[in-house]
C-alpha positions as CSV (number, residue, x, y, z in Angstrom):
1,M,90.8,98.8,126.2
2,W,88.4,101.7,125.1
3,E,87.2,102.3,128.6
4,K,90.7,102.6,129.9
5,L,91.7,105.3,127.5
6,S,91.6,108.9,128.7
7,K,88.5,110.9,127.7
8,Q,90.6,113.8,126.5
9,K,92.6,111.5,124.1
10,K,89.4,109.8,122.9
11,E,87.9,113.3,122.1
12,K,91.0,114.2,120.1
13,Y,90.8,110.9,118.1
14,K,87.1,111.5,117.5
15,L,87.8,115.0,116.3
16,L,90.4,113.8,113.8
17,I,88.2,111.0,112.4
18,T,84.9,112.9,112.2
19,N,86.6,116.0,110.7
20,F,88.0,113.8,107.9
21,A,84.7,112.1,107.4
22,S,82.9,115.5,107.3
23,L,84.5,116.0,103.8
24,S,83.0,112.8,102.5
25,K,80.8,114.6,100.0
26,A,83.9,115.7,98.1
27,F,84.6,112.0,97.3
28,S,81.1,111.0,96.2
29,Q,79.5,111.2,92.8
30,K,76.0,112.5,92.2
31,S,73.6,110.0,90.8
32,E,70.9,110.7,88.2
33,T,67.4,109.4,87.9
34,E,65.8,108.0,84.7
35,D,64.6,111.5,83.7
36,N,68.2,112.8,84.0
37,T,67.5,114.8,87.2
38,E,69.9,114.7,90.0
39,S,68.8,112.7,93.0
40,I,69.6,113.7,96.6
41,E,71.5,111.0,98.5
42,I,73.1,110.8,101.9
43,V,76.6,109.6,101.3
44,A,78.3,107.2,103.7
45,P,81.0,108.6,105.9
46,I,84.5,107.8,104.7
47,V,87.0,106.3,107.0
48,N,90.5,106.1,105.4
49,S,92.3,103.1,107.0
50,K,95.8,104.7,106.8
51,F,94.6,108.0,108.2
52,Q,92.8,106.0,110.9
53,E,96.0,104.2,111.9
54,T,98.0,107.4,112.0
55,A,95.2,109.3,113.9
56,F,95.1,106.5,116.5
57,Q,98.8,106.6,117.0
58,R,98.9,110.3,117.3
59,S,95.9,110.6,119.7
60,F,96.9,107.8,122.1
61,G,100.7,107.7,121.7
62,A,100.6,104.2,120.2
63,V,103.5,102.7,118.2
64,G,102.9,101.5,114.7
65,E,103.7,97.8,114.0
66,D,105.5,96.8,110.9
67,I,105.0,93.0,110.9
68,A,103.4,90.9,108.3
69,N,100.8,88.1,108.5
70,T,99.0,89.6,111.5
71,S,96.4,92.3,111.9
72,Y,98.3,94.1,114.6
73,D,98.7,97.7,113.5
74,A,99.7,99.3,116.7
75,S,100.8,98.7,120.2
76,L,99.9,100.8,123.2
77,I,101.3,100.8,126.7
78,I,98.8,102.4,129.1
79,D,101.0,101.7,132.1
80,E,103.6,99.1,133.2
81,N,101.0,96.4,133.8
82,N,98.6,97.1,131.0
83,K,99.9,96.7,127.4
84,Y,97.8,96.3,124.3
85,L,98.3,95.0,120.8
86,I,95.7,96.5,118.5
87,G,94.3,95.3,115.2
88,I,92.9,98.5,113.6
89,K,90.2,98.0,111.1
90,S,87.4,99.9,109.3
91,F,84.4,98.4,107.5
92,G,80.7,99.2,107.1
93,I,78.4,98.5,110.0
94,H,76.4,96.2,107.8
95,S,79.4,94.4,106.2
96,G,80.2,90.7,106.6
97,D,83.3,88.6,107.4
98,Q,86.6,90.4,107.5
99,K,90.1,89.2,106.6
100,V,92.3,88.7,109.7
101,A,95.3,86.7,108.5
102,Q,97.0,85.2,105.5
103,F,99.1,82.1,105.3
104,K,100.5,81.9,101.7
105,A,104.0,80.5,102.5
106,S,102.8,77.9,104.9
107,S,99.8,76.8,102.7
108,V,102.2,76.1,99.9
109,A,104.9,74.5,102.0
110,E,102.5,72.2,103.8
111,G,100.2,71.4,100.8
112,W,96.9,72.9,102.2
113,S,95.6,73.3,98.6
114,T,96.2,69.7,97.9
115,I,94.1,68.7,100.9
116,L,91.3,71.1,100.0
117,G,91.6,70.0,96.3
118,Q,90.5,66.6,97.5
119,A,87.6,68.2,99.3
120,R,86.6,69.9,96.0
121,E,86.7,66.6,94.1
122,N,84.6,64.9,96.8
123,A,82.0,67.7,96.5
124,M,81.8,67.5,92.8
125,E,81.5,63.8,92.9
126,L,78.7,63.7,95.5
127,G,76.8,66.7,94.2
128,N,75.2,67.4,97.6
129,K,76.5,69.9,100.1
130,S,75.4,68.2,103.3
131,I,76.8,64.8,102.2
132,A,80.0,66.4,100.9
133,D,80.5,68.5,104.1
134,E,80.2,65.3,106.2
135,K,82.8,63.5,104.0
136,N,85.1,66.4,103.9
137,K,85.0,67.2,107.6
138,P,88.3,65.4,108.4
139,L,90.0,67.3,105.5
140,Y,88.6,70.7,106.8
141,M,89.7,69.8,110.3
142,E,93.2,69.0,109.2
143,V,93.6,72.5,107.6
144,A,91.7,74.2,110.4
145,L,94.2,72.8,113.0
146,K,97.1,74.0,110.9
147,V,95.6,77.5,110.5
148,A,94.8,77.7,114.3
149,K,98.3,76.6,115.3
150,L,100.0,79.2,113.2
151,R,97.6,82.0,114.1
152,N,98.0,81.2,117.8
153,E,101.8,81.2,117.5
154,R,101.8,84.6,115.7
155,I,99.6,86.0,118.4
156,A,101.8,84.7,121.2
157,S,104.9,86.0,119.4
158,S,103.4,89.5,119.0
159,K,102.4,89.5,122.7
160,E,106.0,88.7,123.6
161,L,107.3,91.6,121.6
162,I,105.3,94.1,123.6
163,R,105.6,92.2,126.9
164,G,109.4,92.3,126.6
165,F,111.9,90.5,128.8
166,E,111.5,92.6,131.9
167,V,108.0,91.6,133.2
168,S,106.3,91.0,136.4
169,D,103.5,88.6,137.3
170,E,101.2,91.6,137.1
171,T,102.0,92.5,133.6
172,N,98.9,92.1,131.4
173,V,99.3,92.0,127.6
174,K,96.0,91.9,125.9
175,A,95.1,91.9,122.2
176,V,92.0,93.7,120.8
177,Y,90.5,94.6,117.5
178,H,89.6,98.3,117.4
179,V,87.2,99.0,114.5
180,L,85.5,102.0,113.0
181,M,82.2,101.1,111.3
182,P,80.6,103.9,109.2
183,S,76.9,103.8,108.4
184,K,75.9,103.0,104.8
185,K,74.5,105.3,102.1
186,N,71.2,107.0,102.8
187,E,71.4,106.4,106.6
188,Q,72.0,109.1,109.1
189,P,75.8,109.6,109.0
190,K,77.4,107.9,111.9
191,I,80.6,106.1,112.8
192,F,80.3,103.3,115.2
193,V,83.4,102.5,117.4
194,G,83.7,98.8,118.0
195,E,86.0,96.6,120.1
196,T,86.4,92.9,120.5
197,D,89.0,90.5,121.8
198,Y,91.8,89.4,119.5
199,T,91.9,85.9,121.0
200,P,93.8,82.8,120.0
201,I,91.7,80.1,118.4
202,D,90.6,77.6,121.0
203,I,92.0,74.5,119.3
204,D,90.4,72.0,121.6
205,N,86.9,73.4,120.7
206,I,87.2,73.7,116.9
207,E,84.0,72.6,115.2
208,I,83.7,72.4,111.4
209,L,80.7,74.2,110.0
210,G,81.1,73.0,106.4
211,S,81.9,74.5,103.1
212,T,80.8,78.0,102.1
213,A,79.0,76.5,99.1
214,L,79.0,73.3,97.1
215,K,80.8,75.0,94.2
216,N,83.3,76.6,96.6
217,S,84.0,73.5,98.6
218,A,87.7,74.4,99.0
219,N,86.5,77.3,101.2
220,F,85.1,76.3,104.6
221,K,83.9,77.7,107.9
222,F,84.7,76.7,111.4
223,T,84.1,78.0,115.0
224,D,85.9,77.6,118.3
225,G,82.9,78.6,120.3
226,K,84.0,82.3,120.5
227,H,84.3,83.4,116.8
228,I,83.2,82.0,113.5
229,Y,86.1,81.8,110.9
230,K,86.2,81.3,107.2
231,Y,89.2,80.0,105.3
232,A,89.5,80.9,101.6
233,N,91.8,78.6,99.8
234,A,92.6,80.7,96.7
235,D,94.6,83.3,98.6
236,S,95.2,81.3,101.8
237,Q,93.2,83.9,103.8
238,L,91.4,83.6,107.1
239,F,88.3,85.7,107.7
240,M,86.4,86.3,110.9
241,N,82.8,87.4,111.7
242,F,82.9,90.4,113.9
243,H,79.2,90.5,114.9
244,N,79.4,94.2,114.1
245,K,76.4,95.5,116.1
246,D,77.3,93.5,119.2
247,I,80.7,95.1,119.6
248,I,79.8,98.8,119.6
249,V,81.3,100.8,122.4
250,D,80.7,104.3,121.2
251,T,78.8,106.2,118.5
252,W,79.9,109.4,116.7
253,E,77.5,111.6,114.7
254,V,79.0,113.0,111.5
255,S,78.1,116.4,110.1
256,Y,79.1,117.0,106.5
257,V,80.8,120.2,105.3
258,D,78.3,121.8,103.0
259,D,80.9,122.7,100.4
260,A,83.8,120.4,100.8
261,F,85.5,121.7,97.7
262,S,85.4,125.3,99.0
263,F,87.1,124.0,102.1
264,F,90.0,122.6,100.1
265,E,90.2,125.7,97.9
266,N,90.6,127.9,101.0
267,M,93.0,125.8,103.0
268,R,96.1,127.7,104.1
269,T,99.2,126.9,102.1
270,G,101.4,127.0,105.2
271,I,102.0,123.6,106.7
272,A,103.0,123.3,110.4
273,T,105.9,121.0,111.1
274,V,105.1,118.3,113.7
275,H,108.1,116.6,115.3
276,E,107.9,113.1,116.8
277,H,108.5,112.7,120.5
278,R,111.9,111.4,119.6
279,E,113.4,112.6,116.3
280,I,115.1,109.9,114.3
281,E,118.5,110.5,112.8
282,K,118.9,107.3,110.8
283,T,117.4,103.8,110.4
284,V,118.8,100.6,108.8
285,S,117.0,97.3,108.2
286,W,118.0,93.9,107.0
287,M,116.9,90.4,106.4
288,I,117.5,87.7,109.1
289,A,117.9,84.9,106.6
290,N,120.4,85.0,103.7
291,E,119.6,85.2,100.0
292,K,118.7,81.5,99.9
293,G,116.3,81.9,102.8
294,I,118.6,80.1,105.2
295,V,119.3,81.4,108.7
296,E,122.9,81.1,109.7
297,E,123.8,77.9,111.5
298,S,125.6,77.6,114.8
299,S,125.9,81.3,115.4
300,G,123.7,84.4,115.6
301,F,120.2,83.4,116.5
302,N,121.3,79.7,116.4
303,G,124.4,80.2,118.7
304,F,123.3,77.3,121.0
305,D,123.7,74.9,118.0
306,G,127.4,75.5,117.7
307,A,130.0,73.0,118.9
308,T,130.3,72.6,122.7
309,K,132.6,75.0,124.6
310,L,133.9,72.3,127.0
311,S,137.6,72.5,127.5
312,K,139.8,69.9,125.8
313,S,142.8,70.4,128.0
314,D,143.9,68.0,130.7
315,G,141.5,65.3,129.6
316,Y,138.5,67.4,130.9
317,R,136.0,66.0,128.4
318,E,137.0,62.4,129.2
319,K,136.6,63.2,132.9
320,R,133.2,64.8,132.3
321,I,132.0,61.6,130.5
322,E,133.3,59.4,133.3
323,K,131.6,61.6,135.9
324,F,128.3,61.2,133.9
325,V,128.6,57.4,133.9
326,N,129.2,57.3,137.7
327,K,126.2,59.5,138.3
328,F,123.6,57.7,136.1
329,K,124.9,54.1,135.8
330,G,122.1,52.9,138.1
331,D,119.4,54.7,136.1
332,V,119.7,52.9,132.8
333,S,120.6,49.5,131.4
334,Q,124.2,48.7,130.4
335,A,123.2,48.7,126.8
336,Q,121.6,52.1,127.1
337,M,124.7,53.5,128.9
338,D,127.0,52.0,126.2
339,Y,125.0,53.7,123.5
340,I,125.1,57.0,125.2
341,V,128.8,56.9,126.1
342,N,129.7,55.9,122.5
343,R,127.9,58.9,121.1
344,L,129.3,61.2,123.7
345,K,132.8,60.1,122.8
346,R,132.2,60.6,119.1
347,I,130.8,64.1,119.7
348,L,133.3,65.3,122.3
349,I,136.5,63.4,121.6
350,E,136.7,63.0,117.9
351,K,137.8,65.9,115.7
352,Y,135.6,67.6,113.1
353,P,137.9,69.9,111.2
354,N,135.7,71.0,108.3
355,K,132.1,71.8,107.4
356,E,131.2,68.3,106.2
357,D,132.6,66.7,109.4
358,K,130.5,69.1,111.5
359,I,127.4,68.0,109.6
360,V,128.2,64.4,110.7
361,M,128.7,65.5,114.3
362,K,125.4,67.3,114.4
363,Q,123.6,64.3,113.0
364,I,125.1,62.1,115.7
365,R,124.2,64.7,118.3
366,L,120.6,64.8,117.0
367,E,120.4,61.0,117.3
368,L,121.7,61.1,120.8
369,R,119.2,63.9,121.7
370,E,116.3,61.9,120.4
371,Y,117.5,58.7,122.2
372,V,118.0,60.4,125.5
373,S,114.6,62.2,125.3
374,S,112.9,58.9,124.9
375,I,114.3,57.7,128.2
376,K,112.3,60.3,130.1
377,N,115.0,61.2,132.6
378,D,115.1,65.0,132.8
379,E,118.2,65.3,134.9
380,M,120.2,63.0,132.6
381,K,118.9,64.8,129.6
382,K,120.0,68.1,131.1
383,D,123.5,66.9,131.8
384,I,124.0,65.4,128.3
385,F,122.7,68.6,126.6
386,A,125.0,70.7,128.7
387,M,127.9,68.7,127.4
388,V,127.1,68.5,123.7
389,Y,125.4,71.9,123.2
390,R,126.1,75.5,124.1
391,P,123.7,77.1,126.5
392,V,120.2,76.7,125.2
393,S,119.5,80.5,125.0
394,E,122.9,81.6,123.8
395,M,122.5,84.0,120.8
396,Y,123.6,87.3,119.4
397,I,122.1,89.6,116.8
398,P,124.2,89.5,113.7
399,I,124.9,92.6,111.5
400,P,125.1,91.7,107.8
401,D,128.2,92.8,105.8
402,A,129.4,94.2,109.2
403,K,132.8,95.5,108.2
404,N,131.4,97.7,105.4
405,F,128.5,98.8,107.6
406,H,130.8,100.0,110.3
407,T,133.2,101.6,107.8
408,K,130.3,103.6,106.3
409,Y,128.7,104.4,109.7
410,P,131.5,104.3,112.3
411,D,129.4,106.3,114.8
412,F,126.0,104.6,114.4
413,F,126.1,103.0,117.8
414,G,128.2,105.7,119.5
415,D,131.4,107.7,119.0
416,K,133.9,105.6,117.0
417,I,132.4,102.3,118.2
418,G,132.5,101.0,114.6
419,T,136.2,101.8,114.0
420,F,138.9,99.1,113.4
421,K,142.5,98.7,114.1
422,E,144.6,99.5,111.1
423,N,144.6,96.7,108.4
424,S,142.6,94.5,110.8
425,S,139.1,93.1,111.3
426,K,139.5,93.7,115.0
427,L,137.6,96.6,116.6
428,A,139.8,99.5,117.7
429,L,138.0,100.4,121.0
430,P,138.1,98.2,124.1
431,K,134.8,96.5,125.2
432,E,133.9,99.0,127.8
433,C,134.0,101.8,125.1
434,R,131.8,99.8,122.7
435,K,128.7,99.8,124.9
436,F,125.4,101.4,124.2
437,E,121.7,101.2,125.3
438,L,119.6,99.0,123.1
439,E,115.8,99.6,123.3
440,F,113.5,96.9,122.1
441,L,110.3,98.1,120.5
442,P,107.4,98.0,121.2
443,S,108.1,96.8,124.8
444,K,110.6,99.7,125.4
445,N,112.7,97.3,127.5
446,K,116.3,98.4,127.5
447,L,119.6,96.6,128.1
448,T,123.2,97.5,127.8
449,A,124.7,95.9,124.6
450,Y,128.0,96.1,122.8
451,I,129.4,95.4,119.4
452,N,131.7,92.4,119.4
453,Q,133.5,89.7,117.3
454,D,135.6,90.0,114.1
455,N,134.3,92.7,111.8
456,G,132.0,93.9,114.6
457,K,129.4,91.5,113.3
458,S,127.5,90.9,116.5
459,I,125.2,92.9,118.9
460,Q,125.5,91.2,122.2
461,S,124.0,91.8,125.6
462,V,126.6,92.8,128.3
463,N,124.9,90.9,131.1
464,K,121.5,89.5,130.0
465,Q,122.5,87.2,127.1
466,G,120.5,84.3,128.5
467,V,117.5,86.4,129.3
468,L,117.5,88.0,125.8
469,G,117.9,84.6,124.1
470,E,115.1,83.1,126.1
471,W,112.8,85.9,125.2
472,I,113.6,86.1,121.5
473,L,113.9,82.4,120.7
474,R,111.1,81.0,122.9
475,G,108.9,84.1,123.0
476,V,109.2,86.1,119.8
477,F,109.9,83.1,117.5
478,Q,108.0,80.5,119.6
479,L,110.8,77.9,119.3
480,K,111.2,74.9,121.5
481,E,114.4,74.4,123.4
482,Y,117.3,73.4,121.0
483,E,115.1,74.1,118.0
484,P,116.9,76.1,115.4
485,L,115.5,79.2,113.8
486,T,114.9,78.6,110.1
487,G,113.7,80.5,107.1
488,D,110.4,78.6,107.1
489,R,109.9,79.6,110.7
490,L,110.4,83.3,109.8
491,N,107.8,83.0,107.1
492,E,105.4,81.2,109.5
493,M,105.7,84.0,112.2
494,G,105.6,86.8,109.7
495,I,108.9,88.2,111.0
496,N,111.9,88.2,108.6
497,G,113.8,91.3,109.3
498,I,115.3,93.7,111.9
499,R,115.3,97.5,111.9
500,L,117.7,99.6,114.0
501,I,116.7,103.2,114.8
502,K,119.3,105.8,115.8
503,Y,117.6,108.7,117.5
504,V,118.8,112.3,117.4
505,D,119.2,112.4,121.2
506,H,121.6,109.4,121.1
507,K,120.2,108.1,124.3
508,S,119.6,104.6,122.9
509,I,119.4,102.6,119.7
510,G,115.9,101.2,119.0
511,L,115.4,97.7,117.6
512,E,112.2,96.2,116.2
513,F,111.4,93.0,114.4
514,I,109.7,93.7,111.1
515,W,108.6,92.1,107.8
516,I,110.5,93.0,104.6
517,D,109.0,92.5,101.1
518,V,112.0,91.2,99.2
519,N,110.4,92.5,96.0
520,D,110.0,96.0,97.4
521,P,112.5,96.4,100.2
522,P,112.5,99.6,102.3
523,E,114.8,102.4,101.4
524,D,116.9,101.9,104.6
525,S,117.7,98.2,103.8
526,I,121.2,96.9,103.9
527,G,122.8,93.6,103.1
528,W,121.8,91.3,100.3
529,V,118.2,92.5,100.0
530,N,119.4,96.0,99.2
531,K,122.0,94.6,96.7
532,S,119.4,92.5,94.9
533,A,117.1,95.5,94.7
534,N,119.8,97.5,92.9
535,K,121.1,94.9,90.5
């Protein structure tokens, strides 16, 4: 990536970082020798991580990422065919392994600590690191595979977010780590710019390297032939060795300001106002799951899981089953066909008036799905799924507490789009007047969307609903076909919320997937997470 960035922008970035670092003396303490005289030391250049992220975004026009459980801090589109996800880091040139991911929720849910607890017991019993490492290798491999699977899914999800749903075969999304590595104390002040691939873990080539120490046998190292990783059980953290000196792509000399305090004392009091490229009028964010951590069933992101939309009039469903039998009766045994037809009739013909009945229907449907999948007839499977499910990529984006939201912000999506008919939950404007441009960040893909359904609870695509669903469900959340989105999956992917951005120019509404800390929700949060914060 570094070599593809413009020289002018790199110089601007260098200027911001080295100017900040030039003030490092102001943040250092003088040391004294044994005879109480001051010693002269060369301080290490300071690189502030938050300033680094902001400076990178400002210099290169990158977009900050607000997603947990990944080290992606920014996304950058150089052109239509070259898009980058960037993990921005700073650490000393001589430092060791660096944290690259955390898996708290998954480690607890899947019992990783229990597995590694057994490894610890084995090590204490055997008292020899080499022997214990050999015995614990299957346990370490079990956890390493779980770590690798989740990390790879998160990487794939983040790539889909910047790739977007309008891509060509030439679109290249690459992930890199961009690092600034300052020299240490008493060395010539320098900042080394490093870059290395942010690659998925090569699961097929994982090799266990053993525990970090006999007394720390719940922590272990492994490699995939590309990078060396370390998993620390206490905080469910994954570390990576960056091979610091091997990844240097540029070196910056740092000159310290002689009197940093004088610099601060003489700064002008006037502060220039800097506007973003697009000024933001308002933002709102909310949790995808409800207060119990459950994603709504059969609607919203799980719209495909609702009851079939096949017509019931004029015996259409019965005719559809009969047509199916005639088409596939030679492909399966009579016993198999009887089983399938029995389940189809129970799903399509019987009535399921209440919630409890629908649970029974879904269980029958799941059993049929698993049975048909075992037959290995893709055409038959496709026909059956088309009868008992809604389209596999059907979904909409639900707005929480929608009626109150629109009542409070009737013009958020456009002039009077959020207004209702008098004493009604029905939206006042016709569909064609409820349209707006929805822009997905960071990909910047746009589509025409509209507000729909009772209380205006859904954001739907006007003509790309299937494309949108395929991208979000299969790409962003890495779900298999007909696999529902769950609270657990949100935690695994590090995406649990949505933010909408209303710009001053009113040309589009921005949408980004984010992570919300329920214990410290953002100020723009709405729905239950906001209510719980203000109890």
